[in-house]
N, C-alpha and C positions, 0 to 999 in steps of 0.2 A: 504494500500500500504506500502511496506517495505521501511524504511528509507534508503537513500543513504548516505553512510559514506566513507570518504576518509582520509587516513593518509598522511600528507605531510612530507617528509623526505629530508631535505637539505643534500647534500654530497659534501665533498671535500677530496679526498684521503681516502676513506673508503672501499677500495677493500678487506681488511681483514675481514670486518664485514658484508658487505651489503647482500651477498647471504643468510647467516644464518638468518639475521634479517628479510628479506623478507619472507623466508619460515616460520618463527615463526608467522608472522602476517597472512599469507595466511592460515595457519592451525588452526587458532582460530575458535571456534564454531560460533562466530558472523562473518558476512560477511563484511570485510573491504577492500575497494580498496586502492591502494597505488600510490602516485605520488612521484617519486624521482626527486628532483630538483638538478641537478649536475652542479657545476661551472667549467666545463671542467677539471676535475681531471686528472692530468698527470699519475696517477697510474692505469688507466683503469677501474675505478669504473663504468662508463657508459657502457662499453663493457659487464661487468658482468650482469648489469640490462637488457641490450638488449637481452642477451642470455636467461634470465629468462622470458622475455616477450613472447618468442616463446612458452613457456609452459603455461603461464598464460596471454594470450593476452587481456582478458577482465577484468583483475584485477590489473595488474601492468602497470603503465604509467611512461613515462620518458620525461623530458624536459632538454635540455642542454643549459646552459647559456654561453656566450662567455668568460666571465671573472669572477674572484672571487670578489664580491662586498659586502660581509658580510652577516651574518645570516638573518638580517632583510629584505634585498632586496630579498633574496631567498624565504623567507616565503611569502612576499607580492606577488611575482610572483605565488607561489603555491596557495594562497588564491584566487587570481583573476582567475586562471585556474579552481579551484573548483567551484567558483560561476558561471562561464561561462557554466560549465557542470551540473549545478543545483544539487549540493550535499546539503543534509540537515544538515549534521554535518561534521565539518572539524577539524582534529586533527593535533597537532604538536608533533613530536617525534624525538629525536636524533638518529643518525645512529650507535651509538657505544655501544648499549646495556646498557647504564646507566639507561634507562627506560625499565621496564619490559613490553613486549608486552601484557601480560595477563591483565595488568591494563587498557588497552584500553576499555575493556568492562565495567569497573567500572566508568570510566569517561563518557562513553556513558550513563550508567544508571543514573548518577547524572543529566545529561542534560534532559533525558527523564522524570525525576522526578520533573523538574521545573527550573533547572539552565539554564542560558543563556551561561555561561562560567564555565566550570569545570576545576579546577587547580589541577594537581597532585602535592601535597605539601609535601616537605621534612620536614617542620618545624611546621605543625599544631598540631602535637602530639610529642613534644620534637624535637630531631635532629635525623633523620633517613637517615644517609649517611654512605655508606660503601666504604672503600678503599681510601678515600680522606686523604691527609695529614692535620694535624690540622690547619695549617695556611690557607688552602683553605676552610675548614669548617667554620672557624671564619670569613673569608672574606665574604663568601656567606651569612652566618647567620646574620651578622651585617649589610650587605648591605640591606637586607630586612627590618631590624629594622629601618635603616636610611630612606628608602623609605617610610615606614609607618609614620614615624615622620614628614617628609617634606610634604608629599602629603595627608595624612589621608586615604590612600588606606587601607581598613580594611581586609587585608589578611596577612598571615604569610610568604608566599614565593612568593614575587613579581617578582623574577628573574627566576621562574620556566619555563622550556621549554617543559613541558609535559602537554598539555591542550587539551580541546575539546571546540570548538565554535559552537553555533547554527548558522545556516545560517543568521538569522536576525541580529545578532551582526555584522558580517562582511559586510553585506549589508548596515548597518547604520554608519560604520566608514569610514572616508576619507582616504582610504588606500594609495592613492598617496601623502598624506601629512604627513605620518609617517616619522619622522626625524631621529630617532636613529636606528643604524644598527647592533650593537653588542648585548650584553646582555641587554643594555638599551632598545632595541626594545621590549623585553618581558615586561619590566616595562611600557613602553609607551602604549602598546596594552591593558594591564590590566587597566591602569589609564583612558584611553579614554573610555573603556567599562564601568568602574565605573561612570565616569562623565555623561554617557548617561543613567544612572539609570538601567542598566541591572543587573540581579541577578548573583552574583559570588559565587560559592561554592568551598571549598577546599576538596579534596579527599586525605587522607593520603596515601603516597607511600613510598617505600624504594628505595633510589637512590644509584646505584652502579657504581663507577667510571669505565671508560673503561679499558679493559685489553689488547686491541689491538689498534694500531694506536696512533696518537699524539693529545694531547689537543690543542684546538684553542684559549685558553685564552691568553690575552696579556695585557700589561699596558695600551695601548691605549683604549682597550675595557672598562677597569675599569674607566679610566678618563672620557670617554664619558658618562658612566652611572652616575657617581657622579655629574658632572656639568649639564648633560642633565636633570636630575630630577629637579634641581632647576629652570632651564629655563622652563620646562614643567609646573611646579606648577605656576610660574608667568604668563604664557600664560593662564592658566585656570582662574586665578584670574582676568585677564583682559578680559576674555570672548573670547579669540582668539584660544582656543583649539578645 
């Protein structure tokens, strides 16, 4: 039986990118379904997705949340939806083309070869980032170094948002208890996966910064990740994670 695979794409004001991205995923040789989780984008992102659903009703799905609650909440919503509809492999991918859709097949291949979580890694083979200003590159790179130092998480790109989970990982994580909502969410998901003894593999990718739309990075997101990591490690030491 063929594996059921779905790509969860959170969106907020991605009208400039979403149609082209969905077409790229649809036209891959592998069959990937797509779930767009839109946080009521005022720019009409969901309207574009709804139009595309008419052409691809069995491959493109959409849920619209009433308000913008952060990346983590959107992904948790998408994961729970994917588990409900019994998908075998669940992917995370940004809506802005910073992740190359062609690499979805490589992440899937890593999981089929034995990984429980495949991480599209910017830093497993040097620094593979295009179009980012140097301060952003350094922030991201040293954030992962910091996470590795504090938590012992043995991967080079803990804040990566391009990943593939096997169904059994998400079934065994307490999704309703995930606390961090910004980029800290990516760290918490990987750390919890690691604590459950699942196999994590890094797949080298080239990350290209968005050319359309606006970045969602903020100081609050950075602060949450910095202090959230310490709290998360303490919870793990106390057996409360």
